[in-house]
C-alpha positions in Angstrom: 6.4 35.3 11.3 5.3 33.1 8.4 4.0 35.0 5.5 1.1 33.6 3.5 1.6 33.1 -0.2 -0.8 35.2 -2.3 -1.2 35.6 -6.1 -0.7 38.9 -7.9 -4.5 39.5 -7.8 -4.5 39.1 -4.0 -6.1 35.8 -3.9 -4.7 33.7 -0.9 -3.1 30.5 -1.6 -4.0 27.4 0.4 -2.0 24.1 1.1 -2.5 23.5 -2.6 -2.1 26.6 -4.4 -5.0 27.5 -6.8 -3.0 28.5 -9.9 -6.1 29.1 -12.1 -6.6 32.9 -12.8 -9.7 32.5 -15.0 -11.7 30.4 -17.5 -11.7 31.7 -21.0 -13.3 30.5 -24.1 -11.2 31.1 -27.2 -10.6 29.7 -30.7 -8.3 26.7 -30.3 -6.0 27.7 -33.1 -5.2 31.1 -31.4 -3.4 29.4 -28.6 0.3 28.7 -29.3 1.5 25.1 -28.6 4.1 24.6 -26.0 7.6 24.1 -27.3 8.4 21.7 -24.4 5.4 19.3 -25.2 6.8 15.9 -25.4 3.6 13.8 -26.0 2.8 12.3 -29.4 -0.8 11.4 -30.3 -1.4 8.3 -32.6 -4.1 8.4 -35.1 -6.4 6.0 -33.2 -6.1 8.4 -30.1 -7.1 11.2 -32.2 -10.0 9.3 -33.8 -11.3 8.3 -30.3 -11.0 11.8 -29.1 -13.0 13.2 -32.0 -15.7 10.7 -31.6 -16.1 11.5 -27.8 -16.0 15.3 -28.5 -18.6 14.8 -31.2 -20.8 12.7 -28.9 -20.4 14.5 -25.6 -18.5 17.8 -26.4 -16.0 19.5 -24.1 -16.5 18.7 -20.3 -13.0 19.7 -19.3 -10.7 22.5 -20.2 -7.4 23.0 -22.0 -4.7 24.6 -19.6 -2.6 27.6 -20.8 -0.8 30.6 -19.4 -0.6 34.2 -20.6 2.6 35.3 -22.3 3.4 38.5 -24.0 2.7 36.6 -27.3 -0.6 35.3 -26.2 -1.9 32.2 -24.6 0.7 29.4 -24.4 -0.8 25.9 -24.1 0.4 23.6 -21.1 -2.1 20.7 -21.4 -4.5 19.7 -24.1 -2.4 19.7 -27.2 -4.5 17.0 -28.9 -7.8 18.7 -28.0 -6.4 21.9 -29.5 -5.4 20.2 -32.6 -8.7 18.3 -33.2 -10.7 21.5 -32.3 -9.1 23.6 -35.0 -10.7 27.1 -35.1 -13.6 26.0 -32.7 -14.0 27.9 -29.4 -12.7 25.8 -26.5 -12.6 26.4 -22.7 -9.3 27.2 -21.4 -8.3 27.4 -17.8 -5.7 30.2 -17.7 -3.0 29.6 -15.0 -0.3 31.7 -13.4 3.1 29.7 -13.6 6.7 30.6 -14.5 8.7 28.7 -17.1 10.1 26.2 -14.6 6.7 25.4 -13.2 5.2 24.9 -16.7 8.0 22.4 -17.7 7.6 20.6 -14.3 3.8 20.3 -15.1 4.3 19.2 -18.7 6.8 16.4 -17.4 4.6 15.1 -14.6 0.9 15.7 -15.3 0.2 12.8 -17.7 2.7 10.3 -16.1 1.0 10.9 -12.7 -2.5 10.1 -14.3 -1.0 7.0 -16.0 0.1 5.6 -12.6 -3.6 4.8 -11.8 -4.4 1.1 -11.7 -7.6 -0.4 -13.0 -10.3 -2.0 -11.0 -11.4 -4.4 -13.6 -14.8 -5.3 -12.0 -15.7 -1.7 -11.7 -14.5 -1.0 -15.3 -16.6 -4.0 -16.5 -19.6 -2.8 -14.7 -19.2 0.6 -16.1 -18.7 -0.7 -19.7 -21.8 -2.7 -19.5 -23.9 0.4 -19.0 -22.4 2.2 -22.2 -23.9 2.8 -25.6 -21.0 3.6 -27.7 -21.3 4.4 -31.5 -17.8 5.3 -32.8 -15.4 2.6 -34.0 -12.3 4.1 -32.6 -14.0 4.5 -29.1 -15.2 0.9 -29.3 -11.7 -0.3 -30.1 -10.2 1.8 -27.2 -12.7 0.5 -24.7 -12.1 -3.0 -26.0 -8.3 -2.7 -25.3 -9.0 -1.1 -22.0 -11.3 -4.1 -21.0 -8.7 -6.6 -22.1 -6.1 -5.3 -19.6 -5.7 -7.9 -16.8 -5.6 -6.9 -13.2 -2.3 -6.6 -11.8 -1.2 -9.9 -10.2 0.5 -10.4 -6.8 4.2 -11.1 -7.5 5.1 -14.8 -7.1 7.6 -15.8 -4.6 11.1 -17.2 -5.8 11.1 -20.7 -7.0 12.1 -23.4 -4.5 15.7 -24.3 -4.7 16.4 -27.9 -5.8 18.0 -30.2 -3.3 21.6 -30.6 -4.2 23.5 -33.7 -3.1 26.5 -33.0 -0.9 29.0 -35.1 -2.9 29.3 -32.9 -5.9 32.8 -32.5 -7.1 34.4 -29.1 -7.3 36.7 -27.7 -9.9 38.0 -24.5 -8.2 39.3 -23.6 -4.8 39.7 -20.1 -3.4 43.2 -19.8 -2.1 42.2 -17.3 0.4 39.1 -18.7 2.1 39.1 -22.2 0.9 35.6 -21.9 -0.7 35.1 -24.7 -3.3 33.0 -24.4 -6.5 32.2 -26.0 -9.8 32.5 -24.4 -13.1 30.4 -27.2 -14.8 27.0 -26.2 -16.2 24.1 -28.0 -14.7 
């Protein structure tokens, strides 16, 4: 008999477990950063994020888990940093230490694996009205990225005349080769 996985609160888990326990709105600076966070955020990224948050606001949530010391951040370190003491939406998840470290190691890299459909991106960019300098610069860099090209086949080998002299002879198999640079 196979037992179905359930969470502590009795919610059944599906094929992909729903680890979200609740959505909370808390001051960003009350969430402790994760000691395993490995991402660094350059100033241009921070500037662009601030511009977008000022223009649009939060349309997604930080991800954190409850610990005895309070909420511990898993995803959203830059958003937390720029928000300061502002109240932010936080998805509270149920995860153990190993799961948190695996998510920290894989979440951003999986997102970074996405490829760009340059024609769809160009069509989208043509519809935007963007005010912020950092955001404009970021979108300009994004638009300048070329579509991945199909790898080229190997170059054709040049025709080599059969009368090239050899310098060396393998005593075991009789293979002859030249040590001269071409």
